C-alpha positions as CSV (number, residue, x, y, z in Angstrom):
1,M,0.0,0.0,0.0
2,G,3.0,2.2,-0.1
3,L,3.2,2.8,3.6
4,L,6.4,2.9,5.6
5,P,6.6,0.8,8.8
6,D,6.6,4.0,10.8
7,Q,3.2,5.0,9.3
8,V,1.5,1.8,10.3
9,N,0.0,1.8,13.8
10,V,-1.9,-1.3,15.1
11,L,-3.6,-1.2,18.5
12,V,-4.8,-4.5,20.0
13,Q,-6.9,-4.4,23.2
14,T,-7.6,-7.6,25.0
15,V,-11.1,-7.9,26.6
16,T,-12.6,-10.6,28.7
17,Q,-15.5,-12.9,27.5
18,E,-17.7,-11.2,30.1
19,E,-17.1,-7.8,28.4
20,V,-17.9,-9.3,25.0
21,D,-21.1,-10.8,26.4
22,L,-22.1,-7.5,28.0
23,H,-21.6,-5.4,24.8
24,F,-23.3,-8.0,22.7
25,G,-26.3,-8.0,25.1
26,V,-26.5,-4.2,24.8
27,Y,-26.3,-4.4,21.0
28,E,-28.9,-7.2,20.9
29,R,-31.3,-5.1,23.1
30,M,-30.9,-2.0,20.8
31,L,-31.5,-4.1,17.7
32,A,-34.6,-5.6,19.3
33,E,-35.9,-2.1,20.2
34,K,-35.3,-0.9,16.7
35,L,-37.2,-3.9,15.2
36,G,-40.0,-3.3,17.7
37,V,-39.7,-6.7,19.3
38,V,-39.3,-5.2,22.8
39,P,-40.5,-1.8,24.1
40,P,-37.7,0.9,24.7
41,I,-36.4,1.2,28.2
42,Q,-37.8,4.4,29.8
Protein backbone atom coordinates (compact mmCIF):
# COMPACT_ATOMS: atom_id res chain seq x y z
CA MET A 1 0.00 0.00 0.00
CA GLY A 2 3.01 2.23 -0.12
CA LEU A 3 3.20 2.82 3.64
CA LEU A 4 6.40 2.90 5.61
CA PRO A 5 6.58 0.78 8.79
CA ASP A 6 6.57 4.01 10.84
CA GLN A 7 3.23 4.97 9.28
CA VAL A 8 1.46 1.77 10.35
CA ASN A 9 -0.04 1.79 13.82
CA VAL A 10 -1.94 -1.26 15.09
CA LEU A 11 -3.57 -1.24 18.51
CA VAL A 12 -4.78 -4.50 20.05
CA GLN A 13 -6.95 -4.40 23.15
CA THR A 14 -7.60 -7.61 25.05
CA VAL A 15 -11.06 -7.95 26.56
CA THR A 16 -12.65 -10.65 28.67
CA GLN A 17 -15.48 -12.88 27.50
CA GLU A 18 -17.73 -11.18 30.07
CA GLU A 19 -17.10 -7.79 28.41
CA VAL A 20 -17.90 -9.27 25.00
CA ASP A 21 -21.13 -10.78 26.36
CA LEU A 22 -22.11 -7.47 28.00
CA HIS A 23 -21.57 -5.42 24.84
CA PHE A 24 -23.32 -8.01 22.68
CA GLY A 25 -26.27 -7.95 25.08
CA VAL A 26 -26.53 -4.16 24.78
CA TYR A 27 -26.33 -4.37 20.97
CA GLU A 28 -28.90 -7.15 20.92
CA ARG A 29 -31.28 -5.05 23.06
CA MET A 30 -30.87 -1.98 20.82
CA LEU A 31 -31.53 -4.08 17.73
CA ALA A 32 -34.65 -5.61 19.32
CA GLU A 33 -35.94 -2.13 20.20
CA LYS A 34 -35.28 -0.91 16.65
CA LEU A 35 -37.18 -3.88 15.22
CA GLY A 36 -40.04 -3.28 17.66
CA VAL A 37 -39.69 -6.69 19.29
CA VAL A 38 -39.32 -5.17 22.76
CA PRO A 39 -40.46 -1.76 24.08
CA PRO A 40 -37.73 0.85 24.66
CA ILE A 41 -36.42 1.21 28.21
CA GLN A 42 -37.80 4.40 29.76
